[in-house]
mmCIF entry with sequence, helices, sheets and N, C-alpha, C, O atoms, coordinates in Angstrom:
data_MODEL
# 
_entry.id   MODEL 
# 
_entity.id                         1 
_entity.type                       polymer 
_entity.pdbx_number_of_molecules   1 
# 
_entity_poly.entity_id                      1 
_entity_poly.type                           'polypeptide(L)' 
_entity_poly.nstd_linkage                   no 
_entity_poly.nstd_monomer                   no 
_entity_poly.pdbx_seq_one_letter_code       MKAKLMGLFKDETGQAMTEYGLILALIAVVVIVALGAIGGQLNTFFETIKTALGG 
_entity_poly.pdbx_seq_one_letter_code_can   MKAKLMGLFKDETGQAMTEYGLILALIAVVVIVALGAIGGQLNTFFETIKTALGG 
_entity_poly.pdbx_strand_id                 A 
# 
loop_
_entity_poly_seq.entity_id 
_entity_poly_seq.num 
_entity_poly_seq.mon_id 
_entity_poly_seq.hetero 
1 1  MET n 
1 2  LYS n 
1 3  ALA n 
1 4  LYS n 
1 5  LEU n 
1 6  MET n 
1 7  GLY n 
1 8  LEU n 
1 9  PHE n 
1 10 LYS n 
1 11 ASP n 
1 12 GLU n 
1 13 THR n 
1 14 GLY n 
1 15 GLN n 
1 16 ALA n 
1 17 MET n 
1 18 THR n 
1 19 GLU n 
1 20 TYR n 
1 21 GLY n 
1 22 LEU n 
1 23 ILE n 
1 24 LEU n 
1 25 ALA n 
1 26 LEU n 
1 27 ILE n 
1 28 ALA n 
1 29 VAL n 
1 30 VAL n 
1 31 VAL n 
1 32 ILE n 
1 33 VAL n 
1 34 ALA n 
1 35 LEU n 
1 36 GLY n 
1 37 ALA n 
1 38 ILE n 
1 39 GLY n 
1 40 GLY n 
1 41 GLN n 
1 42 LEU n 
1 43 ASN n 
1 44 THR n 
1 45 PHE n 
1 46 PHE n 
1 47 GLU n 
1 48 THR n 
1 49 ILE n 
1 50 LYS n 
1 51 THR n 
1 52 ALA n 
1 53 LEU n 
1 54 GLY n 
1 55 GLY n 
# 
_struct_asym.id          A 
_struct_asym.entity_id   1 
# 
loop_
_struct_conf.conf_type_id 
_struct_conf.id 
_struct_conf.pdbx_PDB_helix_id 
_struct_conf.beg_label_comp_id 
_struct_conf.beg_label_asym_id 
_struct_conf.beg_label_seq_id 
_struct_conf.pdbx_beg_PDB_ins_code 
_struct_conf.end_label_comp_id 
_struct_conf.end_label_asym_id 
_struct_conf.end_label_seq_id 
_struct_conf.pdbx_end_PDB_ins_code 
_struct_conf.beg_auth_comp_id 
_struct_conf.beg_auth_asym_id 
_struct_conf.beg_auth_seq_id 
_struct_conf.end_auth_comp_id 
_struct_conf.end_auth_asym_id 
_struct_conf.end_auth_seq_id 
_struct_conf.pdbx_PDB_helix_class 
_struct_conf.details 
_struct_conf.pdbx_PDB_helix_length 
HELX_P HELX_P1 AA1 LYS A 2  ? LYS A 10 ? LYS A 2  LYS A 10 1 ? 9  
HELX_P HELX_P2 AA2 GLN A 15 ? ALA A 52 ? GLN A 15 ALA A 52 1 ? 38 
# 
_struct_conf_type.id          HELX_P 
_struct_conf_type.criteria    ? 
_struct_conf_type.reference   ? 
# 
loop_
_atom_site.group_PDB 
_atom_site.id 
_atom_site.type_symbol 
_atom_site.label_atom_id 
_atom_site.label_alt_id 
_atom_site.label_comp_id 
_atom_site.label_asym_id 
_atom_site.label_entity_id 
_atom_site.label_seq_id 
_atom_site.pdbx_PDB_ins_code 
_atom_site.Cartn_x 
_atom_site.Cartn_y 
_atom_site.Cartn_z 
_atom_site.occupancy 
_atom_site.B_iso_or_equiv 
_atom_site.pdbx_formal_charge 
_atom_site.auth_seq_id 
_atom_site.auth_comp_id 
_atom_site.auth_asym_id 
_atom_site.auth_atom_id 
_atom_site.pdbx_PDB_model_num 
ATOM 1   N N  . MET A 1 1  ? 111.322 133.479 119.851 1.00 0.00 ? 1  MET A N  1 
ATOM 2   C CA . MET A 1 1  ? 110.344 133.323 118.734 1.00 0.00 ? 1  MET A CA 1 
ATOM 3   C C  . MET A 1 1  ? 111.142 133.321 117.396 1.00 0.00 ? 1  MET A C  1 
ATOM 4   O O  . MET A 1 1  ? 110.892 132.496 116.517 1.00 0.00 ? 1  MET A O  1 
ATOM 5   N N  . LYS A 1 2  ? 112.000 134.163 117.283 1.00 0.00 ? 2  LYS A N  1 
ATOM 6   C CA . LYS A 1 2  ? 112.798 134.258 115.980 1.00 0.00 ? 2  LYS A CA 1 
ATOM 7   C C  . LYS A 1 2  ? 113.655 132.997 115.812 1.00 0.00 ? 2  LYS A C  1 
ATOM 8   O O  . LYS A 1 2  ? 113.806 132.467 114.712 1.00 0.00 ? 2  LYS A O  1 
ATOM 9   N N  . ALA A 1 3  ? 114.214 132.534 116.947 1.00 0.00 ? 3  ALA A N  1 
ATOM 10  C CA . ALA A 1 3  ? 115.096 131.301 116.879 1.00 0.00 ? 3  ALA A CA 1 
ATOM 11  C C  . ALA A 1 3  ? 114.229 130.051 116.451 1.00 0.00 ? 3  ALA A C  1 
ATOM 12  O O  . ALA A 1 3  ? 114.702 129.165 115.738 1.00 0.00 ? 3  ALA A O  1 
ATOM 13  N N  . LYS A 1 4  ? 112.984 130.030 116.907 1.00 0.00 ? 4  LYS A N  1 
ATOM 14  C CA . LYS A 1 4  ? 112.120 128.950 116.642 1.00 0.00 ? 4  LYS A CA 1 
ATOM 15  C C  . LYS A 1 4  ? 111.751 129.009 115.182 1.00 0.00 ? 4  LYS A C  1 
ATOM 16  O O  . LYS A 1 4  ? 111.766 127.972 114.519 1.00 0.00 ? 4  LYS A O  1 
ATOM 17  N N  . LEU A 1 5  ? 111.406 130.222 114.622 1.00 0.00 ? 5  LEU A N  1 
ATOM 18  C CA . LEU A 1 5  ? 111.060 130.354 113.249 1.00 0.00 ? 5  LEU A CA 1 
ATOM 19  C C  . LEU A 1 5  ? 112.250 129.967 112.287 1.00 0.00 ? 5  LEU A C  1 
ATOM 20  O O  . LEU A 1 5  ? 112.046 129.341 111.247 1.00 0.00 ? 5  LEU A O  1 
ATOM 21  N N  . MET A 1 6  ? 113.476 130.367 112.684 1.00 0.00 ? 6  MET A N  1 
ATOM 22  C CA . MET A 1 6  ? 114.595 130.041 111.936 1.00 0.00 ? 6  MET A CA 1 
ATOM 23  C C  . MET A 1 6  ? 114.864 128.498 111.926 1.00 0.00 ? 6  MET A C  1 
ATOM 24  O O  . MET A 1 6  ? 115.322 127.944 110.927 1.00 0.00 ? 6  MET A O  1 
ATOM 25  N N  . GLY A 1 7  ? 114.562 127.836 113.069 1.00 0.00 ? 7  GLY A N  1 
ATOM 26  C CA . GLY A 1 7  ? 114.759 126.507 113.169 1.00 0.00 ? 7  GLY A CA 1 
ATOM 27  C C  . GLY A 1 7  ? 113.825 125.708 112.201 1.00 0.00 ? 7  GLY A C  1 
ATOM 28  O O  . GLY A 1 7  ? 114.197 124.629 111.740 1.00 0.00 ? 7  GLY A O  1 
ATOM 29  N N  . LEU A 1 8  ? 112.649 126.234 111.908 1.00 0.00 ? 8  LEU A N  1 
ATOM 30  C CA . LEU A 1 8  ? 111.712 125.670 110.858 1.00 0.00 ? 8  LEU A CA 1 
ATOM 31  C C  . LEU A 1 8  ? 112.303 125.691 109.519 1.00 0.00 ? 8  LEU A C  1 
ATOM 32  O O  . LEU A 1 8  ? 112.107 124.753 108.747 1.00 0.00 ? 8  LEU A O  1 
ATOM 33  N N  . PHE A 1 9  ? 113.014 126.706 109.196 1.00 0.00 ? 9  PHE A N  1 
ATOM 34  C CA . PHE A 1 9  ? 113.628 126.868 107.863 1.00 0.00 ? 9  PHE A CA 1 
ATOM 35  C C  . PHE A 1 9  ? 114.800 125.953 107.700 1.00 0.00 ? 9  PHE A C  1 
ATOM 36  O O  . PHE A 1 9  ? 115.104 125.519 106.589 1.00 0.00 ? 9  PHE A O  1 
ATOM 37  N N  . LYS A 1 10 ? 115.480 125.643 108.811 1.00 0.00 ? 10 LYS A N  1 
ATOM 38  C CA . LYS A 1 10 ? 116.699 124.779 108.713 1.00 0.00 ? 10 LYS A CA 1 
ATOM 39  C C  . LYS A 1 10 ? 116.337 123.332 108.835 1.00 0.00 ? 10 LYS A C  1 
ATOM 40  O O  . LYS A 1 10 ? 117.189 122.483 108.576 1.00 0.00 ? 10 LYS A O  1 
ATOM 41  N N  . ASP A 1 11 ? 115.098 122.985 109.222 1.00 0.00 ? 11 ASP A N  1 
ATOM 42  C CA . ASP A 1 11 ? 114.694 121.616 109.393 1.00 0.00 ? 11 ASP A CA 1 
ATOM 43  C C  . ASP A 1 11 ? 114.501 120.946 108.032 1.00 0.00 ? 11 ASP A C  1 
ATOM 44  O O  . ASP A 1 11 ? 113.712 121.392 107.199 1.00 0.00 ? 11 ASP A O  1 
ATOM 45  N N  . GLU A 1 12 ? 115.268 119.832 107.834 1.00 0.00 ? 12 GLU A N  1 
ATOM 46  C CA . GLU A 1 12 ? 115.326 119.230 106.488 1.00 0.00 ? 12 GLU A CA 1 
ATOM 47  C C  . GLU A 1 12 ? 114.820 117.736 106.597 1.00 0.00 ? 12 GLU A C  1 
ATOM 48  O O  . GLU A 1 12 ? 115.133 116.915 105.735 1.00 0.00 ? 12 GLU A O  1 
ATOM 49  N N  . THR A 1 13 ? 114.060 117.419 107.637 1.00 0.00 ? 13 THR A N  1 
ATOM 50  C CA . THR A 1 13 ? 113.664 115.976 107.805 1.00 0.00 ? 13 THR A CA 1 
ATOM 51  C C  . THR A 1 13 ? 112.712 115.504 106.732 1.00 0.00 ? 13 THR A C  1 
ATOM 52  O O  . THR A 1 13 ? 112.800 114.357 106.294 1.00 0.00 ? 13 THR A O  1 
ATOM 53  N N  . GLY A 1 14 ? 111.780 116.382 106.285 1.00 0.00 ? 14 GLY A N  1 
ATOM 54  C CA . GLY A 1 14 ? 110.804 115.935 105.288 1.00 0.00 ? 14 GLY A CA 1 
ATOM 55  C C  . GLY A 1 14 ? 111.361 116.036 103.865 1.00 0.00 ? 14 GLY A C  1 
ATOM 56  O O  . GLY A 1 14 ? 110.752 115.560 102.907 1.00 0.00 ? 14 GLY A O  1 
ATOM 57  N N  . GLN A 1 15 ? 112.485 116.642 103.756 1.00 0.00 ? 15 GLN A N  1 
ATOM 58  C CA . GLN A 1 15 ? 113.100 116.818 102.347 1.00 0.00 ? 15 GLN A CA 1 
ATOM 59  C C  . GLN A 1 15 ? 113.453 115.474 101.772 1.00 0.00 ? 15 GLN A C  1 
ATOM 60  O O  . GLN A 1 15 ? 113.195 115.264 100.587 1.00 0.00 ? 15 GLN A O  1 
ATOM 61  N N  . ALA A 1 16 ? 114.018 114.551 102.505 1.00 0.00 ? 16 ALA A N  1 
ATOM 62  C CA . ALA A 1 16 ? 114.347 113.266 101.963 1.00 0.00 ? 16 ALA A CA 1 
ATOM 63  C C  . ALA A 1 16 ? 113.232 112.518 101.511 1.00 0.00 ? 16 ALA A C  1 
ATOM 64  O O  . ALA A 1 16 ? 113.369 111.854 100.484 1.00 0.00 ? 16 ALA A O  1 
ATOM 65  N N  . MET A 1 17 ? 112.092 112.520 102.146 1.00 0.00 ? 17 MET A N  1 
ATOM 66  C CA . MET A 1 17 ? 110.909 111.783 101.685 1.00 0.00 ? 17 MET A CA 1 
ATOM 67  C C  . MET A 1 17 ? 110.459 112.387 100.392 1.00 0.00 ? 17 MET A C  1 
ATOM 68  O O  . MET A 1 17 ? 110.078 111.643 99.488  1.00 0.00 ? 17 MET A O  1 
ATOM 69  N N  . THR A 1 18 ? 110.477 113.667 100.246 1.00 0.00 ? 18 THR A N  1 
ATOM 70  C CA . THR A 1 18 ? 110.162 114.283 99.018  1.00 0.00 ? 18 THR A CA 1 
ATOM 71  C C  . THR A 1 18 ? 110.988 113.828 97.911  1.00 0.00 ? 18 THR A C  1 
ATOM 72  O O  . THR A 1 18 ? 110.472 113.504 96.842  1.00 0.00 ? 18 THR A O  1 
ATOM 73  N N  . GLU A 1 19 ? 112.307 113.783 98.119  1.00 0.00 ? 19 GLU A N  1 
ATOM 74  C CA . GLU A 1 19 ? 113.199 113.324 97.061  1.00 0.00 ? 19 GLU A CA 1 
ATOM 75  C C  . GLU A 1 19 ? 112.978 111.909 96.713  1.00 0.00 ? 19 GLU A C  1 
ATOM 76  O O  . GLU A 1 19 ? 113.023 111.564 95.533  1.00 0.00 ? 19 GLU A O  1 
ATOM 77  N N  . TYR A 1 20 ? 112.738 111.047 97.682  1.00 0.00 ? 20 TYR A N  1 
ATOM 78  C CA . TYR A 1 20 ? 112.435 109.640 97.385  1.00 0.00 ? 20 TYR A CA 1 
ATOM 79  C C  . TYR A 1 20 ? 111.159 109.561 96.559  1.00 0.00 ? 20 TYR A C  1 
ATOM 80  O O  . TYR A 1 20 ? 111.080 108.784 95.607  1.00 0.00 ? 20 TYR A O  1 
ATOM 81  N N  . GLY A 1 21 ? 110.211 110.322 96.901  1.00 0.00 ? 21 GLY A N  1 
ATOM 82  C CA . GLY A 1 21 ? 108.932 110.334 96.126  1.00 0.00 ? 21 GLY A CA 1 
ATOM 83  C C  . GLY A 1 21 ? 109.124 110.776 94.727  1.00 0.00 ? 21 GLY A C  1 
ATOM 84  O O  . GLY A 1 21 ? 108.487 110.196 93.849  1.00 0.00 ? 21 GLY A O  1 
ATOM 85  N N  . LEU A 1 22 ? 109.953 111.763 94.415  1.00 0.00 ? 22 LEU A N  1 
ATOM 86  C CA . LEU A 1 22 ? 110.221 112.248 93.156  1.00 0.00 ? 22 LEU A CA 1 
ATOM 87  C C  . LEU A 1 22 ? 110.992 111.230 92.278  1.00 0.00 ? 22 LEU A C  1 
ATOM 88  O O  . LEU A 1 22 ? 110.747 111.119 91.077  1.00 0.00 ? 22 LEU A O  1 
ATOM 89  N N  . ILE A 1 23 ? 111.903 110.515 92.896  1.00 0.00 ? 23 ILE A N  1 
ATOM 90  C CA . ILE A 1 23 ? 112.682 109.422 92.195  1.00 0.00 ? 23 ILE A CA 1 
ATOM 91  C C  . ILE A 1 23 ? 111.713 108.266 91.863  1.00 0.00 ? 23 ILE A C  1 
ATOM 92  O O  . ILE A 1 23 ? 111.742 107.719 90.760  1.00 0.00 ? 23 ILE A O  1 
ATOM 93  N N  . LEU A 1 24 ? 110.885 107.919 92.805  1.00 0.00 ? 24 LEU A N  1 
ATOM 94  C CA . LEU A 1 24 ? 109.905 106.848 92.591  1.00 0.00 ? 24 LEU A CA 1 
ATOM 95  C C  . LEU A 1 24 ? 108.988 107.175 91.382  1.00 0.00 ? 24 LEU A C  1 
ATOM 96  O O  . LEU A 1 24 ? 108.742 106.343 90.508  1.00 0.00 ? 24 LEU A O  1 
ATOM 97  N N  . ALA A 1 25 ? 108.513 108.404 91.389  1.00 0.00 ? 25 ALA A N  1 
ATOM 98  C CA . ALA A 1 25 ? 107.658 108.865 90.296  1.00 0.00 ? 25 ALA A CA 1 
ATOM 99  C C  . ALA A 1 25 ? 108.350 108.861 88.978  1.00 0.00 ? 25 ALA A C  1 
ATOM 100 O O  . ALA A 1 25 ? 107.766 108.491 87.960  1.00 0.00 ? 25 ALA A O  1 
ATOM 101 N N  . LEU A 1 26 ? 109.604 109.272 88.982  1.00 0.00 ? 26 LEU A N  1 
ATOM 102 C CA . LEU A 1 26 ? 110.425 109.156 87.728  1.00 0.00 ? 26 LEU A CA 1 
ATOM 103 C C  . LEU A 1 26 ? 110.555 107.745 87.239  1.00 0.00 ? 26 LEU A C  1 
ATOM 104 O O  . LEU A 1 26 ? 110.351 107.450 86.062  1.00 0.00 ? 26 LEU A O  1 
ATOM 105 N N  . ILE A 1 27 ? 110.894 106.890 88.144  1.00 0.00 ? 27 ILE A N  1 
ATOM 106 C CA . ILE A 1 27 ? 111.108 105.465 87.737  1.00 0.00 ? 27 ILE A CA 1 
ATOM 107 C C  . ILE A 1 27 ? 109.752 104.908 87.263  1.00 0.00 ? 27 ILE A C  1 
ATOM 108 O O  . ILE A 1 27 ? 109.746 104.187 86.264  1.00 0.00 ? 27 ILE A O  1 
ATOM 109 N N  . ALA A 1 28 ? 108.691 105.167 87.856  1.00 0.00 ? 28 ALA A N  1 
ATOM 110 C CA . ALA A 1 28 ? 107.355 104.752 87.380  1.00 0.00 ? 28 ALA A CA 1 
ATOM 111 C C  . ALA A 1 28 ? 107.034 105.326 85.918  1.00 0.00 ? 28 ALA A C  1 
ATOM 112 O O  . ALA A 1 28 ? 106.465 104.608 85.096  1.00 0.00 ? 28 ALA A O  1 
ATOM 113 N N  . VAL A 1 29 ? 107.384 106.527 85.644  1.00 0.00 ? 29 VAL A N  1 
ATOM 114 C CA . VAL A 1 29 ? 107.107 107.141 84.291  1.00 0.00 ? 29 VAL A CA 1 
ATOM 115 C C  . VAL A 1 29 ? 108.012 106.356 83.322  1.00 0.00 ? 29 VAL A C  1 
ATOM 116 O O  . VAL A 1 29 ? 107.514 105.973 82.264  1.00 0.00 ? 29 VAL A O  1 
ATOM 117 N N  . VAL A 1 30 ? 109.241 106.098 83.585  1.00 0.00 ? 30 VAL A N  1 
ATOM 118 C CA . VAL A 1 30 ? 110.243 105.486 82.716  1.00 0.00 ? 30 VAL A CA 1 
ATOM 119 C C  . VAL A 1 30 ? 109.712 104.037 82.415  1.00 0.00 ? 30 VAL A C  1 
ATOM 120 O O  . VAL A 1 30 ? 109.832 103.596 81.272  1.00 0.00 ? 30 VAL A O  1 
ATOM 121 N N  . VAL A 1 31 ? 109.127 103.281 83.409  1.00 0.00 ? 31 VAL A N  1 
ATOM 122 C CA . VAL A 1 31 ? 108.614 102.007 83.280  1.00 0.00 ? 31 VAL A CA 1 
ATOM 123 C C  . VAL A 1 31 ? 107.426 102.014 82.319  1.00 0.00 ? 31 VAL A C  1 
ATOM 124 O O  . VAL A 1 31 ? 107.340 101.221 81.381  1.00 0.00 ? 31 VAL A O  1 
ATOM 125 N N  . ILE A 1 32 ? 106.548 102.915 82.588  1.00 0.00 ? 32 ILE A N  1 
ATOM 126 C CA . ILE A 1 32 ? 105.289 102.994 81.807  1.00 0.00 ? 32 ILE A CA 1 
ATOM 127 C C  . ILE A 1 32 ? 105.635 103.283 80.332  1.00 0.00 ? 32 ILE A C  1 
ATOM 128 O O  . ILE A 1 32 ? 105.108 102.651 79.416  1.00 0.00 ? 32 ILE A O  1 
ATOM 129 N N  . VAL A 1 33 ? 106.533 104.254 80.137  1.00 0.00 ? 33 VAL A N  1 
ATOM 130 C CA . VAL A 1 33 ? 106.976 104.602 78.698  1.00 0.00 ? 33 VAL A CA 1 
ATOM 131 C C  . VAL A 1 33 ? 107.647 103.424 78.044  1.00 0.00 ? 33 VAL A C  1 
ATOM 132 O O  . VAL A 1 33 ? 107.400 103.164 76.866  1.00 0.00 ? 33 VAL A O  1 
ATOM 133 N N  . ALA A 1 34 ? 108.534 102.656 78.794  1.00 0.00 ? 34 ALA A N  1 
ATOM 134 C CA . ALA A 1 34 ? 109.205 101.526 78.246  1.00 0.00 ? 34 ALA A CA 1 
ATOM 135 C C  . ALA A 1 34 ? 108.239 100.447 77.840  1.00 0.00 ? 34 ALA A C  1 
ATOM 136 O O  . ALA A 1 34 ? 108.313 99.918  76.731  1.00 0.00 ? 34 ALA A O  1 
ATOM 137 N N  . LEU A 1 35 ? 107.341 100.121 78.728  1.00 0.00 ? 35 LEU A N  1 
ATOM 138 C CA . LEU A 1 35 ? 106.305 99.132  78.461  1.00 0.00 ? 35 LEU A CA 1 
ATOM 139 C C  . LEU A 1 35 ? 105.413 99.478  77.254  1.00 0.00 ? 35 LEU A C  1 
ATOM 140 O O  . LEU A 1 35 ? 105.037 98.635  76.440  1.00 0.00 ? 35 LEU A O  1 
ATOM 141 N N  . GLY A 1 36 ? 105.126 100.696 77.209  1.00 0.00 ? 36 GLY A N  1 
ATOM 142 C CA . GLY A 1 36 ? 104.267 101.238 76.052  1.00 0.00 ? 36 GLY A CA 1 
ATOM 143 C C  . GLY A 1 36 ? 104.995 101.114 74.796  1.00 0.00 ? 36 GLY A C  1 
ATOM 144 O O  . GLY A 1 36 ? 104.382 100.765 73.787  1.00 0.00 ? 36 GLY A O  1 
ATOM 145 N N  . ALA A 1 37 ? 106.332 101.384 74.755  1.00 0.00 ? 37 ALA A N  1 
ATOM 146 C CA . ALA A 1 37 ? 107.083 101.281 73.524  1.00 0.00 ? 37 ALA A CA 1 
ATOM 147 C C  . ALA A 1 37 ? 107.292 99.877  73.070  1.00 0.00 ? 37 ALA A C  1 
ATOM 148 O O  . ALA A 1 37 ? 107.293 99.646  71.861  1.00 0.00 ? 37 ALA A O  1 
ATOM 149 N N  . ILE A 1 38 ? 107.481 98.861  73.989  1.00 0.00 ? 38 ILE A N  1 
ATOM 150 C CA . ILE A 1 38 ? 107.718 97.508  73.498  1.00 0.00 ? 38 ILE A CA 1 
ATOM 151 C C  . ILE A 1 38 ? 106.503 96.680  73.770  1.00 0.00 ? 38 ILE A C  1 
ATOM 152 O O  . ILE A 1 38 ? 106.611 95.457  73.672  1.00 0.00 ? 38 ILE A O  1 
ATOM 153 N N  . GLY A 1 39 ? 105.327 97.231  74.111  1.00 0.00 ? 39 GLY A N  1 
ATOM 154 C CA . GLY A 1 39 ? 104.114 96.443  74.324  1.00 0.00 ? 39 GLY A CA 1 
ATOM 155 C C  . GLY A 1 39 ? 103.710 95.644  73.140  1.00 0.00 ? 39 GLY A C  1 
ATOM 156 O O  . GLY A 1 39 ? 103.393 94.461  73.264  1.00 0.00 ? 39 GLY A O  1 
ATOM 157 N N  . GLY A 1 40 ? 103.711 96.235  72.035  1.00 0.00 ? 40 GLY A N  1 
ATOM 158 C CA . GLY A 1 40 ? 103.291 95.548  70.791  1.00 0.00 ? 40 GLY A CA 1 
ATOM 159 C C  . GLY A 1 40 ? 104.179 94.369  70.390  1.00 0.00 ? 40 GLY A C  1 
ATOM 160 O O  . GLY A 1 40 ? 103.723 93.336  69.898  1.00 0.00 ? 40 GLY A O  1 
ATOM 161 N N  . GLN A 1 41 ? 105.476 94.587  70.630  1.00 0.00 ? 41 GLN A N  1 
ATOM 162 C CA . GLN A 1 41 ? 106.335 93.446  70.324  1.00 0.00 ? 41 GLN A CA 1 
ATOM 163 C C  . GLN A 1 41 ? 106.244 92.329  71.332  1.00 0.00 ? 41 GLN A C  1 
ATOM 164 O O  . GLN A 1 41 ? 106.338 91.158  70.964  1.00 0.00 ? 41 GLN A O  1 
ATOM 165 N N  . LEU A 1 42 ? 106.060 92.668  72.623  1.00 0.00 ? 42 LEU A N  1 
ATOM 166 C CA . LEU A 1 42 ? 105.766 91.597  73.604  1.00 0.00 ? 42 LEU A CA 1 
ATOM 167 C C  . LEU A 1 42 ? 104.521 90.799  73.316  1.00 0.00 ? 42 LEU A C  1 
ATOM 168 O O  . LEU A 1 42 ? 104.487 89.583  73.500  1.00 0.00 ? 42 LEU A O  1 
ATOM 169 N N  . ASN A 1 43 ? 103.444 91.531  72.839  1.00 0.00 ? 43 ASN A N  1 
ATOM 170 C CA . ASN A 1 43 ? 102.237 90.793  72.519  1.00 0.00 ? 43 ASN A CA 1 
ATOM 171 C C  . ASN A 1 43 ? 102.495 89.843  71.346  1.00 0.00 ? 43 ASN A C  1 
ATOM 172 O O  . ASN A 1 43 ? 102.050 88.696  71.392  1.00 0.00 ? 43 ASN A O  1 
ATOM 173 N N  . THR A 1 44 ? 103.184 90.273  70.320  1.00 0.00 ? 44 THR A N  1 
ATOM 174 C CA . THR A 1 44 ? 103.485 89.399  69.177  1.00 0.00 ? 44 THR A CA 1 
ATOM 175 C C  . THR A 1 44 ? 104.407 88.311  69.626  1.00 0.00 ? 44 THR A C  1 
ATOM 176 O O  . THR A 1 44 ? 104.190 87.205  69.130  1.00 0.00 ? 44 THR A O  1 
ATOM 177 N N  . PHE A 1 45 ? 105.346 88.413  70.430  1.00 0.00 ? 45 PHE A N  1 
ATOM 178 C CA . PHE A 1 45 ? 106.185 87.373  70.980  1.00 0.00 ? 45 PHE A CA 1 
ATOM 179 C C  . PHE A 1 45 ? 105.411 86.318  71.711  1.00 0.00 ? 45 PHE A C  1 
ATOM 180 O O  . PHE A 1 45 ? 105.621 85.127  71.479  1.00 0.00 ? 45 PHE A O  1 
ATOM 181 N N  . PHE A 1 46 ? 104.514 86.721  72.594  1.00 0.00 ? 46 PHE A N  1 
ATOM 182 C CA . PHE A 1 46 ? 103.683 85.749  73.361  1.00 0.00 ? 46 PHE A CA 1 
ATOM 183 C C  . PHE A 1 46 ? 102.659 85.099  72.541  1.00 0.00 ? 46 PHE A C  1 
ATOM 184 O O  . PHE A 1 46 ? 102.316 83.954  72.835  1.00 0.00 ? 46 PHE A O  1 
ATOM 185 N N  . GLU A 1 47 ? 102.107 85.739  71.491  1.00 0.00 ? 47 GLU A N  1 
ATOM 186 C CA . GLU A 1 47 ? 101.218 85.115  70.561  1.00 0.00 ? 47 GLU A CA 1 
ATOM 187 C C  . GLU A 1 47 ? 101.928 83.998  69.731  1.00 0.00 ? 47 GLU A C  1 
ATOM 188 O O  . GLU A 1 47 ? 101.357 82.946  69.443  1.00 0.00 ? 47 GLU A O  1 
ATOM 189 N N  . THR A 1 48 ? 103.171 84.285  69.376  1.00 0.00 ? 48 THR A N  1 
ATOM 190 C CA . THR A 1 48 ? 103.982 83.279  68.622  1.00 0.00 ? 48 THR A CA 1 
ATOM 191 C C  . THR A 1 48 ? 104.187 82.030  69.542  1.00 0.00 ? 48 THR A C  1 
ATOM 192 O O  . THR A 1 48 ? 104.050 80.894  69.088  1.00 0.00 ? 48 THR A O  1 
ATOM 193 N N  . ILE A 1 49 ? 104.501 82.257  70.777  1.00 0.00 ? 49 ILE A N  1 
ATOM 194 C CA . ILE A 1 49 ? 104.704 81.167  71.755  1.00 0.00 ? 49 ILE A CA 1 
ATOM 195 C C  . ILE A 1 49 ? 103.435 80.389  71.896  1.00 0.00 ? 49 ILE A C  1 
ATOM 196 O O  . ILE A 1 49 ? 103.455 79.159  71.853  1.00 0.00 ? 49 ILE A O  1 
ATOM 197 N N  . LYS A 1 50 ? 102.306 81.085  72.066  1.00 0.00 ? 50 LYS A N  1 
ATOM 198 C CA . LYS A 1 50 ? 101.054 80.466  72.212  1.00 0.00 ? 50 LYS A CA 1 
ATOM 199 C C  . LYS A 1 50 ? 100.654 79.578  71.076  1.00 0.00 ? 50 LYS A C  1 
ATOM 200 O O  . LYS A 1 50 ? 100.085 78.507  71.285  1.00 0.00 ? 50 LYS A O  1 
ATOM 201 N N  . THR A 1 51 ? 100.966 80.044  69.783  1.00 0.00 ? 51 THR A N  1 
ATOM 202 C CA . THR A 1 51 ? 100.637 79.355  68.606  1.00 0.00 ? 51 THR A CA 1 
ATOM 203 C C  . THR A 1 51 ? 101.591 78.166  68.464  1.00 0.00 ? 51 THR A C  1 
ATOM 204 O O  . THR A 1 51 ? 101.155 77.153  67.918  1.00 0.00 ? 51 THR A O  1 
ATOM 205 N N  . ALA A 1 52 ? 102.850 78.199  68.904  1.00 0.00 ? 52 ALA A N  1 
ATOM 206 C CA . ALA A 1 52 ? 103.786 77.182  68.767  1.00 0.00 ? 52 ALA A CA 1 
ATOM 207 C C  . ALA A 1 52 ? 103.339 76.059  69.792  1.00 0.00 ? 52 ALA A C  1 
ATOM 208 O O  . ALA A 1 52 ? 103.490 74.879  69.476  1.00 0.00 ? 52 ALA A O  1 
ATOM 209 N N  . LEU A 1 53 ? 102.819 76.390  70.948  1.00 0.00 ? 53 LEU A N  1 
ATOM 210 C CA . LEU A 1 53 ? 102.382 75.412  71.868  1.00 0.00 ? 53 LEU A CA 1 
ATOM 211 C C  . LEU A 1 53 ? 101.058 74.797  71.588  1.00 0.00 ? 53 LEU A C  1 
ATOM 212 O O  . LEU A 1 53 ? 100.633 73.875  72.284  1.00 0.00 ? 53 LEU A O  1 
ATOM 213 N N  . GLY A 1 54 ? 100.364 75.314  70.532  1.00 0.00 ? 54 GLY A N  1 
ATOM 214 C CA . GLY A 1 54 ? 99.114  74.720  70.102  1.00 0.00 ? 54 GLY A CA 1 
ATOM 215 C C  . GLY A 1 54 ? 97.961  75.346  70.789  1.00 0.00 ? 54 GLY A C  1 
ATOM 216 O O  . GLY A 1 54 ? 96.885  74.752  70.856  1.00 0.00 ? 54 GLY A O  1 
ATOM 217 N N  . GLY A 1 55 ? 98.143  76.543  71.311  1.00 0.00 ? 55 GLY A N  1 
ATOM 218 C CA . GLY A 1 55 ? 97.010  77.194  72.032  1.00 0.00 ? 55 GLY A CA 1 
ATOM 219 C C  . GLY A 1 55 ? 96.190  77.975  71.131  1.00 0.00 ? 55 GLY A C  1 
ATOM 220 O O  . GLY A 1 55 ? 95.208  78.582  71.560  1.00 0.00 ? 55 GLY A O  1 
# 
């Protein structure tokens, strides 16, 4: 029984998925912040292109 319980503490198979999930969440936060920071500039840029094309 004790060996089985200790085996549960040494089992690290789910740990990699948790790490990948945290990395993915961090990347998503960085992308959202970056798009929020340059969103106004992108909108102005595309409006300029639209106006130049006669839209």
